[in-house]
MDTraj code that builds the backbone (N, CA, C; nanometers):
import mdtraj as md
import numpy as np

residues = "UNK UNK UNK UNK UNK UNK UNK UNK UNK UNK UNK UNK UNK UNK UNK UNK UNK UNK UNK UNK UNK UNK UNK UNK UNK UNK UNK UNK UNK UNK UNK UNK UNK UNK UNK UNK UNK UNK UNK UNK UNK UNK UNK UNK UNK UNK UNK UNK UNK UNK UNK UNK UNK UNK UNK UNK UNK UNK UNK UNK UNK UNK UNK UNK UNK UNK UNK UNK UNK UNK UNK UNK UNK UNK UNK UNK UNK UNK UNK UNK UNK UNK UNK UNK UNK UNK UNK UNK UNK UNK UNK UNK UNK UNK UNK UNK UNK UNK UNK UNK UNK UNK UNK UNK UNK UNK UNK UNK UNK UNK UNK UNK UNK UNK UNK UNK UNK UNK UNK UNK UNK UNK UNK UNK UNK UNK UNK UNK UNK UNK UNK UNK UNK UNK UNK UNK UNK UNK UNK UNK UNK UNK UNK UNK UNK UNK UNK UNK UNK UNK UNK UNK UNK UNK UNK UNK UNK UNK UNK UNK UNK UNK UNK UNK UNK UNK UNK UNK UNK UNK UNK UNK UNK UNK UNK UNK UNK UNK UNK UNK UNK UNK UNK UNK UNK UNK UNK UNK UNK UNK UNK UNK UNK".split()
xyz = np.array([
    [0.7086, 12.2232, 3.0986],
    [0.6345, 12.3238, 3.1592],
    [0.5608, 12.4828, 3.1162],
    [0.5021, 12.4532, 3.0561],
    [0.4662, 12.6287, 2.9586],
    [0.3627, 12.7170, 2.9997],
    [0.4135, 12.8624, 3.0436],
    [0.3139, 12.9402, 3.0900],
    [0.2665, 13.0499, 3.0091],
    [0.1308, 12.9895, 2.9153],
    [0.1419, 13.0821, 2.8478],
    [0.0256, 13.1930, 2.8833],
    [-0.0393, 13.1778, 2.9428],
    [-0.1823, 13.2704, 3.0420],
    [-0.0817, 13.3953, 3.1139],
    [-0.1886, 13.4926, 3.0893],
    [-0.1263, 13.6307, 3.1899],
    [-0.1154, 13.5964, 3.3198],
    [-0.0283, 13.6462, 3.3932],
    [0.0157, 13.5433, 3.5187],
    [-0.0922, 13.6731, 3.6294],
    [-0.0905, 13.6559, 3.7321],
    [-0.1986, 13.7111, 3.8501],
    [-0.1612, 13.8316, 3.8790],
    [-0.2055, 13.9301, 3.8962],
    [-0.1528, 14.0969, 3.9463],
    [-0.1873, 14.0423, 4.1270],
    [-0.0364, 14.0917, 4.1361],
    [-0.0537, 14.1270, 4.3143],
    [-0.1107, 14.2071, 4.3642],
    [-0.1795, 14.1435, 4.5178],
    [-0.3207, 14.2679, 4.5326],
    [-0.3106, 14.3105, 4.6781],
    [-0.2719, 14.4421, 4.6132],
    [-0.2291, 14.5978, 4.6890],
    [-0.3137, 14.5764, 4.7648],
    [-0.3232, 14.5665, 4.9286],
    [-0.3815, 14.5976, 5.0499],
    [-0.3206, 14.7689, 5.1248],
    [-0.1932, 14.7477, 5.0867],
    [-0.1872, 14.8256, 5.1747],
    [-0.1800, 14.9883, 5.1381],
    [-0.1990, 15.0775, 5.2760],
    [-0.2495, 15.2006, 5.1863],
    [-0.1846, 15.3274, 5.2354],
    [-0.1935, 15.4181, 5.2118],
    [-0.1812, 15.5566, 5.3048],
    [-0.2579, 15.6635, 5.3456],
    [-0.3111, 15.7163, 5.4409],
    [-0.4012, 15.8486, 5.3993],
    [-0.4253, 15.9083, 5.4461],
    [-0.4581, 16.0477, 5.5253],
    [-0.4101, 16.1479, 5.5959],
    [-0.6034, 16.1433, 5.6350],
    [-0.6597, 16.0632, 5.6577],
    [-0.7660, 16.0826, 5.7460],
    [-0.7718, 16.0085, 5.8470],
    [-0.6614, 15.9043, 5.8808],
    [-0.6166, 15.8701, 5.9694],
    [-0.4883, 15.9268, 6.0454],
    [-0.5665, 16.0312, 6.1808],
    [-0.4843, 16.1040, 6.2823],
    [-0.4672, 16.0602, 6.4233],
    [-0.3735, 16.1191, 6.4743],
    [-0.3927, 16.1446, 6.7018],
    [-0.5146, 16.2051, 6.6889],
    [-0.6345, 16.1524, 6.8098],
    [-0.7269, 16.3060, 6.7999],
    [-0.7060, 16.3209, 6.9587],
    [-0.6447, 16.2113, 7.0897],
    [-0.6397, 16.2081, 7.1815],
    [-0.4873, 16.1341, 7.2464],
    [-0.4172, 16.2702, 7.3662],
    [-0.2445, 16.1702, 7.3797],
    [-0.2709, 16.2098, 7.5214],
    [-0.2697, 16.1144, 7.6399],
    [-0.3318, 16.0814, 7.7687],
    [-0.1794, 16.1075, 7.8512],
    [-0.1710, 16.1640, 7.9617],
    [-0.1061, 16.1500, 8.0528],
    [-0.1457, 16.1488, 8.1933],
    [-0.2908, 16.0920, 8.2269],
    [-0.3384, 16.1681, 8.4248],
    [-0.2282, 16.1788, 8.4755],
    [-0.2483, 16.2965, 8.5388],
    [-0.1583, 16.2896, 8.6698],
    [-0.1847, 16.2846, 8.8076],
    [-0.3053, 16.1582, 8.8033],
    [-0.3191, 16.0961, 8.9457],
    [-0.3399, 15.9720, 8.8833],
    [-0.2727, 15.9001, 8.7296],
    [-0.2463, 15.7524, 8.7453],
    [-0.1636, 15.7399, 8.5927],
    [-0.0501, 15.7531, 8.6094],
    [-0.0284, 15.6860, 8.5342],
    [-0.0222, 15.5777, 8.4384],
    [-0.0766, 15.5187, 8.5109],
    [-0.0665, 15.3056, 8.4322],
    [-0.2698, 15.3725, 8.3791],
    [-0.3103, 15.4534, 8.3505],
    [-0.3884, 15.4952, 8.2920],
    [-0.3989, 15.5331, 8.1938],
    [-0.2698, 15.5646, 8.0988],
    [-0.2392, 15.6651, 7.9704],
    [-0.3468, 15.6177, 7.8895],
    [-0.2979, 15.6378, 7.7287],
    [-0.3482, 15.6119, 7.6622],
    [-0.3121, 15.7219, 7.4902],
    [-0.3315, 15.6673, 7.3629],
    [-0.3475, 15.7386, 7.2670],
    [-0.4670, 15.6561, 7.1901],
    [-0.5225, 15.7766, 7.1666],
    [-0.6506, 15.7364, 7.0673],
    [-0.6114, 15.8303, 6.9468],
    [-0.6738, 15.7178, 6.8019],
    [-0.6624, 15.7625, 6.7125],
    [-0.8276, 15.7309, 6.5996],
    [-0.7917, 15.8644, 6.5362],
    [-0.9758, 15.8787, 6.4360],
    [-0.9036, 15.8287, 6.3235],
    [-1.0366, 15.7792, 6.2525],
    [-1.0686, 15.7844, 6.0948],
    [-1.1459, 15.9156, 6.0526],
    [-1.1043, 15.9749, 5.9949],
    [-1.2049, 16.1255, 5.9978],
    [-1.2849, 16.0345, 5.8443],
    [-1.2634, 15.9523, 5.7153],
    [-1.3508, 15.9123, 5.6585],
    [-1.4633, 15.8363, 5.6759],
    [-1.5476, 15.8172, 5.5561],
    [-1.6711, 15.7567, 5.6029],
    [-1.6568, 15.5851, 5.6453],
    [-1.5359, 15.5146, 5.5568],
    [-1.5216, 15.4295, 5.5566],
    [-1.3980, 15.3667, 5.6678],
    [-1.4673, 15.2546, 5.6294],
    [-1.3731, 15.2082, 5.7639],
    [-1.2266, 15.1197, 5.6483],
    [-1.1095, 15.1415, 5.7379],
    [-0.9854, 15.1312, 5.6685],
    [-0.9152, 15.0421, 5.7549],
    [-0.7853, 14.9231, 5.6640],
    [-0.7538, 14.8733, 5.7252],
    [-0.5807, 14.9058, 5.7972],
    [-0.5354, 14.8900, 5.8741],
    [-0.4068, 14.9393, 5.9527],
    [-0.3002, 14.8694, 5.9271],
    [-0.3179, 14.7594, 5.8165],
    [-0.2158, 14.6835, 5.7490],
    [-0.0792, 14.7988, 5.7381],
    [0.0095, 14.7553, 5.7828],
    [0.1304, 14.7972, 5.7811],
    [0.1428, 14.9299, 5.8559],
    [0.0709, 14.9750, 5.9033],
    [0.0699, 15.1357, 6.0079],
    [0.1712, 15.0623, 6.1269],
    [0.2492, 15.1544, 6.1634],
    [0.2649, 15.1943, 6.3107],
    [0.2414, 15.2535, 6.3999],
    [0.2532, 15.3173, 6.4893],
    [0.2731, 15.4434, 6.6361],
    [0.3570, 15.3746, 6.6488],
    [0.4901, 15.5507, 6.6538],
    [0.6125, 15.4900, 6.7439],
    [0.6496, 15.5934, 6.8351],
    [0.6913, 15.6110, 6.8780],
    [0.7454, 15.7005, 7.0336],
    [0.9076, 15.7206, 7.0412],
    [0.9168, 15.8463, 6.9915],
    [1.0788, 15.9214, 7.0113],
    [1.0768, 15.9752, 7.1245],
    [1.1878, 15.8689, 7.2474],
    [1.1486, 15.9390, 7.4299],
    [1.2484, 16.0407, 7.3606],
    [1.1432, 16.1426, 7.4538],
    [1.2569, 16.2894, 7.4871],
    [1.3291, 16.3041, 7.3729],
    [1.4806, 16.2991, 7.3655],
    [1.5220, 16.4584, 7.3122],
    [1.5932, 16.3160, 7.1372],
    [1.5540, 16.1601, 7.1165],
    [1.5813, 16.1011, 7.0867],
    [1.5813, 16.1498, 6.8978],
    [1.6582, 16.0492, 6.8410],
    [1.6449, 16.1352, 6.6842],
    [1.6154, 15.9385, 6.6203],
    [1.5666, 15.8823, 6.7247],
    [1.6029, 15.7274, 6.6496],
    [1.4251, 15.7098, 6.7449],
    [1.3455, 15.6602, 6.7000],
    [1.2541, 15.5355, 6.7575],
    [1.2976, 15.4619, 6.8454],
    [1.2305, 15.5224, 6.9495],
    [1.2146, 15.4079, 7.1064],
    [1.1422, 15.2969, 7.0966],
    [1.0712, 15.3427, 7.0551],
    [0.9664, 15.1853, 7.0876],
    [0.8436, 15.2200, 6.9451],
    [0.7509, 15.0987, 6.9049],
    [0.6584, 15.1162, 6.7769],
    [0.5593, 14.9919, 6.8292],
    [0.4647, 15.0729, 6.8040],
    [0.3328, 14.9005, 6.8513],
    [0.2956, 14.9656, 6.6285],
    [0.2746, 14.7595, 6.6094],
    [0.2436, 14.7618, 6.4923],
    [0.0803, 14.7259, 6.4895],
    [0.0740, 14.8211, 6.4130],
    [-0.1152, 14.7745, 6.4223],
    [-0.1402, 14.7298, 6.2492],
    [-0.0938, 14.6376, 6.2542],
    [-0.1175, 14.5853, 6.1390],
    [-0.3036, 14.4725, 6.1168],
    [-0.2422, 14.4096, 6.2508],
    [-0.3988, 14.3762, 6.2367],
    [-0.5268, 14.4443, 6.2859],
    [-0.5188, 14.5522, 6.2736],
    [-0.6901, 14.6168, 6.2723],
    [-0.7137, 14.7243, 6.1500],
    [-0.8866, 14.7541, 6.2091],
    [-0.9312, 14.8428, 6.1198],
    [-0.9772, 14.9721, 6.2179],
    [-0.9976, 15.0459, 6.1696],
    [-1.0513, 15.1324, 6.1620],
    [-1.1638, 15.1784, 6.1288],
    [-1.2592, 15.1733, 6.2205],
    [-1.3796, 15.2497, 6.1086],
    [-1.4295, 15.3553, 6.0745],
    [-1.5316, 15.3772, 5.9493],
    [-1.5724, 15.5292, 5.9476],
    [-1.5836, 15.6367, 6.0431],
    [-1.5473, 15.7153, 6.0478],
    [-1.6052, 15.8470, 6.1671],
    [-1.5986, 15.7611, 6.3208],
    [-1.4482, 15.6955, 6.3026],
    [-1.4272, 15.6556, 6.4256],
    [-1.2523, 15.6428, 6.5036],
    [-1.2848, 15.6390, 6.6780],
    [-1.1677, 15.6159, 6.7047],
    [-1.1152, 15.4531, 6.7421],
    [-0.9800, 15.4430, 6.7672],
    [-0.8612, 15.4000, 6.7754],
    [-0.8515, 15.4149, 6.9195],
    [-0.8695, 15.3061, 7.0621],
    [-0.7796, 15.3527, 7.1933],
    [-0.6896, 15.2674, 7.2133],
    [-0.5451, 15.2682, 7.2389],
    [-0.4499, 15.1947, 7.1977],
    [-0.4234, 15.2495, 7.4374],
    [-0.4045, 15.1297, 7.4629],
    [-0.3297, 15.1614, 7.6525],
    [-0.2249, 15.0321, 7.6598],
    [-0.1447, 15.1696, 7.7819],
    [-0.0173, 15.0296, 7.7913],
    [-0.0528, 14.8996, 7.8825],
    [-0.2116, 15.0093, 7.9596],
    [-0.2609, 14.8947, 8.0839],
    [-0.4206, 14.8706, 8.0519],
    [-0.4420, 14.7980, 7.9649],
    [-0.5999, 14.7119, 7.9576],
    [-0.6397, 14.7129, 8.0956],
    [-0.5825, 14.6462, 8.1952],
    [-0.7335, 14.6325, 8.3211],
    [-0.7721, 14.7566, 8.3865],
    [-0.6145, 14.8466, 8.4254],
    [-0.6414, 14.9779, 8.4474],
    [-0.7168, 15.0784, 8.3990],
    [-0.7354, 15.0611, 8.2523],
    [-0.7657, 15.1063, 8.1816],
    [-0.9258, 15.0820, 8.1563],
    [-0.9942, 14.9789, 8.1679],
    [-1.0952, 14.9310, 8.1960],
    [-1.1789, 14.9897, 8.3191],
    [-1.0853, 14.9850, 8.4220],
    [-1.1249, 15.0449, 8.5604],
    [-1.1773, 15.1205, 8.5924],
    [-1.0508, 15.2315, 8.5462],
    [-1.0595, 15.3641, 8.5402],
    [-1.2112, 15.4134, 8.4417],
    [-1.2017, 15.4303, 8.3114],
    [-1.2794, 15.4178, 8.2439],
    [-1.4143, 15.4142, 8.1817],
    [-1.4132, 15.2599, 8.2710],
    [-1.5240, 15.1835, 8.1941],
    [-1.5533, 15.0444, 8.1100],
    [-1.4237, 15.0551, 8.0764],
    [-1.4671, 15.0366, 7.9090],
    [-1.3782, 14.9855, 7.8747],
    [-1.3334, 14.8433, 7.7937],
    [-1.2038, 14.8265, 7.7396],
    [-1.1367, 14.8854, 7.6396],
    [-1.0045, 14.9449, 7.6297],
    [-0.9321, 14.9191, 7.5156],
    [-0.9562, 14.8487, 7.4098],
    [-0.9457, 14.9486, 7.2482],
    [-0.9014, 14.8765, 7.1068],
    [-0.8368, 14.7814, 7.1268],
    [-0.6514, 14.8147, 7.2214],
    [-0.5311, 14.7597, 7.1599],
    [-0.4689, 14.7427, 7.2911],
    [-0.4089, 14.6512, 7.3581],
    [-0.3603, 14.6362, 7.4359],
    [-0.2390, 14.6080, 7.4571],
    [-0.0901, 14.7235, 7.4725],
    [-0.0149, 14.6813, 7.4340],
    [0.0707, 14.6868, 7.5984],
    [0.1771, 14.6766, 7.6028],
    [0.2798, 14.6769, 7.7737],
    [0.3258, 14.8289, 7.7404],
    [0.3661, 14.9058, 7.8732],
    [0.4834, 14.9666, 7.9419],
    [0.5451, 15.0002, 7.8460],
    [0.6201, 15.1595, 7.8545],
    [0.7494, 15.1963, 7.7491],
    [0.6842, 15.1691, 7.6267],
    [0.5845, 15.1859, 7.5539],
    [0.5203, 15.1843, 7.4451],
    [0.5025, 15.3683, 7.4264],
    [0.4898, 15.3502, 7.2879],
    [0.4084, 15.4659, 7.2548],
    [0.2595, 15.5450, 7.3142],
    [0.2254, 15.4205, 7.3526],
    [0.0770, 15.4175, 7.4477],
    [0.1231, 15.5535, 7.6009],
    [0.2542, 15.4683, 7.6531],
    [0.2543, 15.4958, 7.7983],
    [0.3605, 15.6175, 7.7464],
    [0.3636, 15.7212, 7.6881],
    [0.4406, 15.8396, 7.7605],
    [0.4160, 15.9514, 7.8680],
    [0.5445, 15.9859, 7.9117],
    [0.5225, 16.0615, 8.0314],
    [0.4998, 16.2034, 8.0333],
    [0.4604, 16.2481, 7.8718],
    [0.3703, 16.4086, 7.8323],
    [0.5256, 16.4783, 7.7257],
    [0.6565, 16.4136, 7.7486],
    [0.7528, 16.5082, 7.6399],
    [0.8244, 16.4336, 7.5271],
    [0.7174, 16.3435, 7.4831],
    [0.7823, 16.2388, 7.4083],
    [0.7270, 16.3363, 7.2709],
    [0.7985, 16.2497, 7.1175],
    [0.7581, 16.2784, 7.0121],
    [0.6725, 16.1052, 6.9608],
    [0.5641, 16.1783, 6.8959],
    [0.4981, 16.0027, 6.8917],
    [0.4632, 16.0647, 6.7189],
    [0.4673, 15.9462, 6.6099],
    [0.4179, 15.9972, 6.4917],
    [0.2988, 15.8139, 6.4416],
    [0.2642, 15.8911, 6.3707],
    [0.2194, 15.7799, 6.2846],
    [0.2503, 15.7012, 6.1736],
    [0.2933, 15.6140, 6.1061],
    [0.3383, 15.5483, 5.9999],
    [0.3241, 15.4650, 5.9273],
    [0.2509, 15.4933, 5.7589],
    [0.1810, 15.4520, 5.6858],
    [0.2604, 15.3107, 5.6676],
    [0.1989, 15.2047, 5.6224],
    [0.2715, 15.1274, 5.5292],
    [0.4101, 15.1696, 5.4528],
    [0.4681, 15.2428, 5.3949],
    [0.5524, 15.3359, 5.3140],
    [0.6814, 15.3389, 5.3729],
    [0.6628, 15.3955, 5.5253],
    [0.7883, 15.4332, 5.6088],
    [0.7305, 15.6084, 5.6740],
    [0.6075, 15.6705, 5.5362],
    [0.6261, 15.7861, 5.5853],
    [0.5859, 15.8426, 5.7637],
    [0.5932, 15.9295, 5.7898],
    [0.4949, 15.9863, 5.9013],
    [0.3724, 16.0703, 5.7998],
    [0.3198, 15.9549, 5.8762],
    [0.1535, 16.0373, 5.7928],
    [0.0852, 16.1581, 5.8570],
    [0.0995, 16.1511, 6.0713],
    [0.0786, 16.2205, 6.1564],
    [0.1742, 16.2421, 6.2273],
    [0.1677, 16.3993, 6.2841],
    [0.3139, 16.4481, 6.3967],
    [0.2485, 16.4876, 6.5062],
    [0.2625, 16.4493, 6.6309],
    [0.2985, 16.5429, 6.7372],
    [0.3981, 16.5291, 6.8308],
    [0.4598, 16.6048, 6.8183],
    [0.5787, 16.6787, 6.8740],
    [0.6895, 16.7219, 6.7523],
    [0.8323, 16.7262, 6.8351],
    [0.8852, 16.7049, 6.7194],
    [1.0127, 16.6843, 6.7467],
    [1.0204, 16.5227, 6.6525],
    [1.1870, 16.4961, 6.6940],
    [1.2759, 16.5400, 6.7782],
    [1.3230, 16.5146, 6.8191],
    [1.5060, 16.5580, 6.8712],
    [1.5015, 16.6906, 6.9609],
    [1.3152, 16.6469, 6.9739],
    [1.3194, 16.7878, 7.1068],
    [1.2623, 16.7269, 7.1935],
    [1.3363, 16.7192, 7.3342],
    [1.2259, 16.7092, 7.4528],
    [1.1284, 16.8222, 7.5073],
    [1.0076, 16.7398, 7.4869],
    [0.9001, 16.8565, 7.4977],
    [0.8758, 16.9114, 7.6523],
    [0.9337, 16.8531, 7.7492],
    [0.9456, 16.9000, 7.8494],
    [0.9598, 17.0737, 7.8770],
    [0.8590, 17.1561, 7.9100],
    [0.8847, 17.3040, 7.8817],
    [0.8266, 17.3307, 7.6824],
    [0.7737, 17.3012, 7.7033],
    [0.7685, 17.3262, 7.4952],
    [0.6070, 17.3207, 7.5197],
    [0.5591, 17.3614, 7.3810],
    [0.4522, 17.4130, 7.4012],
    [0.4004, 17.2741, 7.2589],
    [0.4497, 17.1867, 7.3384],
    [0.3705, 17.0361, 7.2770],
    [0.4016, 16.9202, 7.4670],
    [0.4964, 16.9433, 7.5596],
    [0.4659, 16.9034, 7.6410],
    [0.2715, 16.8955, 7.6899],
    [0.2545, 16.7729, 7.7582],
    [0.1259, 16.7226, 7.7901],
    [0.1328, 16.6744, 7.9504],
    [0.3000, 16.6447, 7.9407],
    [0.3153, 16.5746, 8.0950],
    [0.1761, 16.5803, 8.2023],
    [0.1246, 16.5183, 8.2724],
    [0.0219, 16.4880, 8.3872],
    [-0.0716, 16.6572, 8.3213],
    [-0.0634, 16.5987, 8.1625],
    [-0.2003, 16.6571, 8.1266],
    [-0.2689, 16.5362, 8.0318],
    [-0.3123, 16.6068, 7.9295],
    [-0.3403, 16.5542, 7.7649],
    [-0.3285, 16.6384, 7.6341],
    [-0.3511, 16.5576, 7.5379],
    [-0.3112, 16.6941, 7.4104],
    [-0.4350, 16.6042, 7.4120],
    [-0.5347, 16.7096, 7.3254],
    [-0.6435, 16.7009, 7.2423],
    [-0.6577, 16.7291, 7.1094],
    [-0.7165, 16.6737, 7.0353],
    [-0.6649, 16.7945, 6.8328],
    [-0.8197, 16.8264, 6.8285],
    [-0.8186, 16.9842, 6.8219],
    [-0.9514, 16.9894, 6.7991],
    [-1.0244, 16.9131, 6.7243],
    [-1.1620, 16.9423, 6.6857],
    [-1.2929, 16.8846, 6.6310],
    [-1.2840, 16.8697, 6.5414],
    [-1.2380, 16.9855, 6.4761],
    [-1.2603, 17.0622, 6.3422],
    [-1.1312, 17.0071, 6.2465],
    [-1.0389, 16.9363, 6.3081],
    [-0.9013, 16.8652, 6.2503],
    [-0.9348, 16.7762, 6.1874],
    [-0.9627, 16.7385, 6.0884],
    [-1.0213, 16.5890, 5.9827],
    [-0.8903, 16.5691, 5.9869],
    [-0.7673, 16.5976, 5.8947],
    [-0.6625, 16.5912, 5.7903],
    [-0.5519, 16.5349, 5.8971],
    [-0.4642, 16.4334, 5.8637],
    [-0.3290, 16.4488, 5.9689],
    [-0.2600, 16.5432, 5.9092],
    [-0.1306, 16.5525, 6.0096],
    [-0.0277, 16.7037, 5.9221],
    [0.0986, 16.6080, 5.9372],
    [0.1590, 16.5908, 5.9187],
    [0.3116, 16.5056, 5.9503],
    [0.4041, 16.5984, 6.0363],
    [0.3457, 16.7835, 6.0102],
    [0.4682, 16.8701, 6.0945],
    [0.3609, 16.9219, 6.2128],
    [0.4501, 16.8998, 6.3097],
    [0.3378, 16.9431, 6.4453],
    [0.3142, 17.0689, 6.4180],
    [0.1835, 17.1317, 6.4619],
    [0.1211, 17.2339, 6.4555],
    [-0.0057, 17.2565, 6.5845],
    [0.1036, 17.3272, 6.6490],
    [0.0355, 17.3775, 6.7576],
    [-0.1437, 17.4444, 6.7950],
    [-0.1446, 17.4983, 6.6831],
    [-0.2643, 17.5783, 6.6531],
    [-0.4056, 17.4416, 6.6378],
    [-0.3779, 17.3267, 6.5766],
    [-0.4632, 17.1705, 6.5996],
    [-0.4700, 17.1715, 6.6702],
    [-0.4437, 17.1373, 6.8442],
    [-0.4571, 17.0890, 6.9796],
    [-0.4941, 17.1713, 7.0896],
    [-0.5874, 17.1146, 7.1995],
    [-0.5717, 17.1818, 7.3443],
    [-0.4790, 17.1044, 7.4169],
    [-0.4042, 17.1666, 7.4824],
    [-0.2710, 17.0849, 7.5602],
    [-0.2767, 17.0916, 7.7178],
    [-0.3097, 17.0633, 7.7794],
    [-0.3239, 17.0371, 7.9484],
    [-0.1520, 17.0357, 7.9657],
    [-0.0796, 17.0454, 8.0573],
    [-0.0143, 17.0083, 8.1566],
    [0.0670, 17.0695, 8.2357],
    [0.1747, 17.0099, 8.2562],
    [0.2012, 17.0668, 8.4372],
    [0.2945, 17.2022, 8.4376],
    [0.3570, 17.1986, 8.3087],
    [0.4943, 17.3023, 8.3221],
    [0.5138, 17.3358, 8.1215],
    [0.3235, 17.3848, 8.0876],
    [0.4478, 17.3707, 7.9837],
    [0.4231, 17.5404, 7.9251],
    [0.4547, 17.5511, 7.7597],
    [0.5126, 17.7149, 7.7110],
    [0.3781, 17.7536, 7.6963],
    [0.3735, 17.8694, 7.6674],
    [0.2897, 17.9722, 7.6465],
    [0.1760, 17.8629, 7.5377],
    [0.1093, 17.9217, 7.5573],
    [-0.0047, 17.8659, 7.4537],
    [-0.0860, 17.6784, 7.4519],
    [-0.0358, 17.6658, 7.5836],
    [-0.0560, 17.5627, 7.6801],
    [-0.1415, 17.5566, 7.7766],
    [-0.2378, 17.5338, 7.8722],
    [-0.2967, 17.5304, 7.9589],
    [-0.1957, 17.4565, 8.0396],
    [-0.1051, 17.5129, 8.1559],
    [-0.0616, 17.4898, 8.2526],
    [-0.1627, 17.4649, 8.3944],
    [-0.2133, 17.3476, 8.3587],
    [-0.3238, 17.2978, 8.4964],
    [-0.3906, 17.0777, 8.4552],
    [-0.2726, 17.0301, 8.5693],
    [-0.2803, 16.8959, 8.5542],
    [-0.3981, 16.8114, 8.5403],
    [-0.4099, 16.7725, 8.5223],
    [-0.5547, 16.7115, 8.4537],
    [-0.5790, 16.5001, 8.4842],
    [-0.6945, 16.4589, 8.5949],
    [-0.7075, 16.2995, 8.6429],
    [-0.8378, 16.2753, 8.5793],
    [-0.7568, 16.1588, 8.5758],
    [-0.8489, 16.0470, 8.5212],
    [-0.9555, 15.9781, 8.6336],
    [-1.0849, 15.9759, 8.6083],
    [-1.0886, 15.9673, 8.4445],
    [-1.2045, 16.1229, 8.4064],
    [-1.1717, 16.1637, 8.5172],
    [-1.2890, 16.3035, 8.4883],
    [-1.2246, 16.3985, 8.3687],
    [-1.0975, 16.3485, 8.3950],
    [-1.0585, 16.5470, 8.2546],
    [-1.0456, 16.3940, 8.1252],
    [-1.1003, 16.2873, 8.1040],
    [-1.0405, 16.2883, 7.9694],
    [-1.1647, 16.2058, 7.9109],
    [-1.1392, 16.1862, 7.7684],
    [-1.2550, 16.1404, 7.7205],
    [-1.2197, 16.0338, 7.6079],
    [-1.1632, 15.9380, 7.6591],
    [-1.0699, 15.8340, 7.5515],
    [-1.2548, 15.7621, 7.4620],
    [-1.2900, 15.7405, 7.3357],
    [-1.3580, 15.7510, 7.2558],
    [-1.4546, 15.7980, 7.2222],
    [-1.4206, 15.9106, 7.2649],
    [-1.5280, 15.9704, 7.2715],
    [-1.4295, 16.1500, 7.1290],
    [-1.5043, 16.0873, 7.0635],
    [-1.4653, 16.2484, 6.9503],
    [-1.5661, 16.3579, 6.9706],
])
top = md.Topology()
chain = top.add_chain()
for i, resn in enumerate(residues, 1):
    res = top.add_residue(resn, chain, resSeq=i)
    for name in ("N", "CA", "C"):
        top.add_atom(name, md.element.get_by_symbol(name[0]), res)
traj = md.Trajectory(xyz[None], top)
């Protein structure tokens, strides 16, 4: 058998984008089962998350403690994607179902002193919340019993945690955060940017 025609090119449908970023991370003071992580697509175009993952570095760990594969999901242009570790409780508390239901001990189930990263298909950190290797307790990235809300003017992901991009509520965080525990549902805005 002789092959003389040009071979088909491989279709590459994995990509990276600085338009996908964290927009809200929640650890409600009154209900740990109502935790969630929210992602935002700041572009006008729907984007596939094939090959993307959301990871958690628990406390001061230098290695990934848990991961969520986002490959089966798309995120619409100027839209949000809400990830919950307890879909039934999330829906009861917030009044609608999360976009992605995962289990406990996942990145969406952080107790406020962990570090989270959004990883593209090529293994690169696109967006970072916290500092890998640093326990968040008492720091400028602690959101224990509270929330971390990305300022609405931030539209581009940042692979280095920058406190000035966030409004952070907690129970014992460092200066620059607000020591005011937050209760669900009133103090949270999943699905709203």
